[in-house]
C-alpha positions in Angstrom: 1.1 -43.8 -37.6 -1.9 -42.9 -38.3 -2.4 -42.2 -42.0 -3.5 -38.3 -43.3 -5.4 -36.6 -46.3 -2.9 -34.3 -48.4 -4.7 -31.5 -46.6 -4.0 -32.9 -42.9 -0.3 -33.3 -44.5 0.0 -30.0 -44.9 -0.9 -29.1 -41.6 -4.7 -28.2 -42.0 -6.5 -30.3 -39.8 -10.4 -31.6 -41.0 -12.7 -30.1 -37.9 -15.1 -32.8 -36.2 -18.5 -32.0 -36.9 -20.1 -31.0 -34.2 -23.4 -33.3 -32.5 -25.8 -30.5 -30.3 -28.2 -32.4 -27.9 -31.0 -29.9 -27.5 -33.1 -29.2 -23.9 -36.6 -29.5 -25.9 -38.5 -28.5 -23.3 -36.1 -25.1 -22.3 -36.0 -24.6 -25.8 -39.7 -24.9 -26.1 -40.9 -22.2 -23.3 -39.8 -19.2 -25.3 -40.4 -20.7 -28.7 -43.8 -20.7 -27.9 -44.0 -18.0 -26.5 -42.8 -16.8 -28.8 -45.1 -18.8 -31.1 -47.4 -17.4 -29.8 -47.4 -13.6 -30.6 -45.5 -13.7 -33.8 -46.8 -15.4 -37.0 -44.9 -18.9 -38.4 -42.1 -17.1 -41.9 -41.5 -19.4 -44.1 -37.0 -19.5 -44.5 -36.0 -16.4 -47.1 -39.1 -14.0 -45.9 -39.1 -10.7 -45.1 -38.5 -10.2 -41.4 -40.8 -8.0 -39.9 -41.7 -5.7 -36.5 -42.0 -8.3 -34.3 -39.0 -10.1 -35.6 -37.4 -7.0 -35.0 -39.2 -5.8 -31.2 -38.0 -9.7 -30.4 -34.3 -9.5 -31.6 -32.6 -8.0 -28.2 -35.3 -11.0 -26.5 -34.2 -13.8 -29.6 -30.5 -12.4 -28.4 -30.4 -12.6 -25.2 -31.6 -16.3 -25.0 -29.0 -17.2 -27.5 -26.7 -15.9 -25.0 -28.5 -18.0 -22.1 -28.7 -21.5 -24.1 -24.7 -20.5 -25.3 -24.0 -20.2 -21.4 -25.1 -24.1 -20.9 -23.8 -25.3 -24.4 -20.4 -27.2 -23.5 -19.0 -26.1 -27.3 -18.7 -23.0 -25.9 -15.2 -22.2 -24.4 -16.1 -20.8 -20.2 -13.8 -17.2 -21.1 -17.2 -17.4 -23.7 -19.0 -18.4 -20.8 -18.4 -15.6 -18.6 -18.9 -12.5 -21.2 -22.3 -14.3 -22.1 -23.4 -14.5 -18.8 -22.2 -10.7 -17.9 -23.9 -9.5 -20.7 -27.4 -11.2 -19.9 -26.4 -9.5 -16.4 -26.6 -6.1 -17.9 -29.5 -6.7 -20.2 -31.3 -8.2 -17.0 -29.8 -5.3 -15.0 -32.0 -2.0 -13.5 -28.5 -0.4 -13.9 -27.9 0.9 -17.3 -26.1 3.9 -19.3 -29.5 4.4 -21.5 -32.3 3.0 -18.7 -35.2 2.0 -20.5 -37.6 2.8 -17.5 -36.6 7.0 -17.9 -36.4 7.0 -21.6 -38.9 4.1 -22.7 -38.2 1.9 -25.7 -35.2 3.6 -26.7 -33.5 2.9 -23.4 -33.6 -0.7 -25.4 -30.5 0.6 -27.3 -27.3 0.0 -25.3 -28.5 -3.6 -24.4 -29.3 -4.1 -27.4 -26.4 -2.6 -28.3 -23.6 -4.6 -25.5 -26.0 -7.9 -26.4 -24.8 -7.8 -29.9 -21.1 -7.2 -29.4 -21.3 -9.9 -26.3 -22.2 -12.4 -29.0 -19.4 -10.7 -31.6 -17.2 -11.3 -29.2 -18.5 -14.9 -28.6 -18.3 -15.5 -32.4 -15.3 -16.1 -33.0 -14.5 -18.5 -30.3 -17.1 -21.0 -31.7 -18.7 -23.2 -34.5 -21.3 -21.0 -36.2 -23.5 -23.9 -36.6 -23.8 -24.1 -32.3 -24.4 -20.8 -32.5 -27.5 -21.2 -34.8 -28.9 -25.0 -33.7 -29.5 -22.0 -30.1 -31.8 -19.4 -32.0 -35.6 -19.0 -32.3 -35.3 -15.8 -34.1 -36.0 -15.0 -37.7 -33.3 -15.4 -40.0 -29.5 -17.1 -39.3 -28.5 -16.0 -36.2 -25.1 -14.9 -37.4 -27.0 -12.6 -40.5 -28.5 -11.0 -37.0 -25.4 -10.3 -35.1 -23.6 -9.2 -38.2 -26.9 -7.0 -39.1 -26.5 -5.3 -35.5 -23.2 -4.6 -34.3 -23.0 -2.8 -37.6 -25.1 -0.4 -37.6 -23.8 -0.1 -34.0 -20.3 1.1 -35.9 -22.4 3.2 -38.1 -24.2 4.6 -36.0 -21.1 5.0 -33.5 -19.0 5.8 -36.0 -21.5 9.0 -37.3 -21.9 10.9 -34.1 -17.9 10.0 -33.0 -18.0 12.3 -35.9 -20.4 14.4 -35.1 -18.5 15.7 -32.6 -15.3 15.5 -33.9 -16.8 18.2 -36.9 -18.4 20.5 -33.9 -15.4 20.1 -31.4 -13.0 21.4 -35.2 -16.0 24.1 -36.3 -15.1 26.6 -32.4 
């Protein structure tokens, strides 16, 4: 009978460490492009406008890398594929061709919501290992989803308030 630690005997099992093998050639293409446009910052530095402009591409590249990772369940890969397909599709809820950069907001919302759904099924270190953006991937995803929720809540409340006044 295998020996167990006190925590394991109470039902809690230790998670096995996850080893990530990154395809350096694949990562270098996007990372080189990103670093040629943006200057590298030290950890802990504040994000700048360039980081904000690269947020959607960073999150989309993160989704595409998670689709190819063996540590990601098949259902999460399918969700990631749907998120990337929405970003690449010319048919959007808010088409960027017609309304300019504001049309990218729906893409950002879809990608962040997709990543938020995937985070519940994938180890955080797997997500972090594929992140090219500034700061922590989990923090970036959290900020975007929090902003989205506040915007949707504010818009919903405004619509309800107008309907009540009528």
